C-alpha positions, 0 to 999 in steps of 0.5 A: 467490439472484441475484448481481450478475453475474446481474442483467439490467443487469450490468455497468451499475453504478448510482451518484450521480456528484454525491456523489463529485465533492468527493472526486474534486476532493480526490484531484486536489488532493492528487495535485498536492501529492504530486507537488510534494512528491516533487520537493523530495526528493533522488533518494536519498530518493525511491528510499528512499521508493519501496522503503519504500512498495512493501515495505509495500504488498506486506506489507499486501496479503498480510496482507489475504489472511491471508498474513504475509511477511518484511519484510526479504526483501520489501525485498531483493527489491524493491531487486533488481527496481528494480536497486538494491544490497541486503543479501545474504539467503541465501534469499528465499522464493518468496512474498516474491519473487513479490509483490515482483516483481508490485509492482515490475512494476505500479509500472514499467508503471503507464502501459502499456495493460492487456491480458490478457497483462499480467494473466497476467504479473502473476499468474505473478509473484505466485504464483511457486513455488506448487503451484496449477493455472492460474497465469498463466491464468484458472481452469478448475475446474468447482467453484463459486468461492465466498467462504465463512466458518464451519464446514465442516459449515455454511458461509456463502456470502458470494459466488459468482463466475461459472462458469469457462466464463464468465470469458474472455467476462466478462474481455473485456468488462471489458478493453473497458470499462477501455480506453474508460473512461479518458477518461470517468470520474474517477479514483477512480470508475474505480479503484473500479469496476475493483476491484469488477468484477474481484473480482466476476468472480474470474478466477483460482484465487488472488490476485484481491484482490491483483491487484484492489488493484494494478489500482486503483493502476494506474487512479489512476496513469493519471489522474495521469500517474505511479505514485501511490505511495499506501498503499492496502493499508496503509489497507485492512488497517487497516480490513479489516472495513469493506473486506469490508462495503463489498464484500459490500454489492454482492454482490447488486446493481448499486447501488454508492454505498456501495462507492464512498464507502468506496473514495473515502475510503480512497484519500484516507486512503492518499494523505494517509498517503503525503504525510506520509511524503514531507513527513517526509523533507523535515523530517528532512533539514532537521533533520539538515542543521541539526545537521551537524558538531555530533554525535558518531558515537553521536549520529548513529546514534541520531538516524538510528534515531529518524528511521526510526521516523517523526515520533514516534520510538520508541513511548513515547519514547527512554530512556537504556536505549535509547540505551545499547543502541543505542550500547553505551556507558556510562550516564555517556556516554549521559547526557552525549550526551542532555543535549547533544542536548537543548541542541542542540535535536535532542531534547526531554525529558519526565519525570524520573528513570526516567520521562525520555524523549526525542523528536525536536525537530521539528514534523511538521505543518510543513515550514517 
């Protein structure tokens, strides 16, 4: 069996740049829109969005690897790393603290040069508190680093990385290419090759996927001149099978058109998702401003809760029972409050009797 890194032309990847050009142009156009939209947000909303995106990215990049973390602990850790006040949590597990620290480190230093020392620092943060060898260093085990599935008695080997003795030299070649390619390759192409190349080397005992995704975002940040804040891990996690299929298609060859096409579309989807989040903050701020001074504390509390759920509010709509549970009020008061919110065009109503539901009366497709 011959793997990609064993090919005679390794690491000279083969692909058609012309096929990617429209996607690269779309990325730059959307990046400009994302930056412009962000500038319309008050600083408090910008900060809140940074925390939410970093939290969700930390959550999903771990879920891709089969590790399920606590959202509240992640958020508290991220806020602390950003120097923000956070709710007191008695004990934050090492896994949540570690990935949160790495995500913030990548975000803060997204435009700093990529070095071996920086990558080792990311790795130490990511695997904080883990009982593993070679944390903050390349793997050294003589055993083959393999990606396998199936029963122990008859495992299926999807990929085998270079032996540990080759990793330092392979990584020096990777670093040299990364530094030189910044002015030579368009954003998505460079980010996609960065991701694929690091996973092919698989330099660490653990954490390679999470670090590869962080490196992808760093490469995009360098192309746009600032941290991208896109929902990359969230988008990959939603189509995990496609992600692994596209990666596995490159395991034995250097022709990577399929991978780069998948990756480019994933980046654009992630970018559009973040843009919707930015635009939603503007929409809800305008909506709430229009209602200023017209709402009682119960109504303000419920609207704030609906805003946190996004443009669609509660899944299935807000019911009178939801309103009662959130405000601890009587049914009669809840009915009056809800009718008043509809009258003020804060909510819209659908259904009748027990099927009555309420939705935010905003149009998420427009900021006007």
